[in-house]
C-alpha positions in Angstrom: -1.5 -13.9 -1.3 -0.1 -10.7 0.1 -0.4 -9.6 3.7 -1.0 -6.0 4.7 2.5 -5.7 6.2 4.1 -7.0 3.0 2.1 -4.4 1.0 3.1 -1.6 3.4 6.8 -2.5 2.9 6.4 -2.6 -0.9 4.7 0.8 -1.0 7.4 2.1 1.3 10.0 1.3 -1.4 8.3 3.8 -3.8 8.1 6.7 -1.2 5.0 6.0 0.9 5.6 6.7 4.6 3.6 5.5 7.6 1.3 8.5 8.6 -1.0 7.0 11.2 -3.1 4.0 12.1 -6.8 3.8 12.9 -7.8 0.3 14.1 -6.4 -2.3 11.7 -6.0 0.2 8.9 -2.6 1.9 8.3 -2.7 5.2 6.4 0.4 5.8 4.3 1.2 9.2 2.8 3.6 9.8 -0.1 6.7 11.8 0.7 6.4 14.1 -2.3 3.7 16.3 -3.8 0.8 15.6 -4.3 1.1 13.7 -1.0 -1.2 10.9 -2.0 -2.7 8.7 0.8 -3.2 4.9 0.8 -5.3 3.1 3.4 -4.0 -0.4 3.8 -5.8 -2.9 5.9 -3.2 -4.6 8.1 -4.7 -8.1 7.7 -3.0 -11.5 7.2 -4.1 -11.6 3.6 -5.6 -8.8 1.5 -8.5 -9.5 -0.8 -7.6 -9.5 -4.5 -9.9 -6.5 -5.3 -8.6 -4.5 -2.4 -4.9 -5.1 -3.3 -5.6 -4.3 -7.0 -7.3 -1.0 -6.0 -4.4 0.0 -3.8 -1.9 -0.8 -6.6 -4.0 1.3 -9.0 -4.2 4.2 -6.5 -0.4 4.1 -6.1 -0.1 4.4 -9.9 1.6 1.1 -10.4 0.9 -1.9 -12.6 0.5 -5.3 -11.0 3.9 -6.3 -12.5 5.7 -3.3 -11.0 4.1 -4.1 -7.6 5.2 -7.7 -7.8 8.7 -6.6 -8.4 8.6 -4.6 -5.2 7.7 -7.6 -3.0 
């Protein structure tokens, strides 16, 4: 299981920066064009479907994301 903070750190390694937070959700924005946004729930464990959707939105495969952890 992956926590929200672990996912945020992993996405940071590929250029996603902390933009702002609304409640328990952290909004990350990519540093370069097209400035994609990811909304990561900052929970103790992320649901499998939520994590898989975030990985897909970031343009990564599950294996690539696992390498970032």
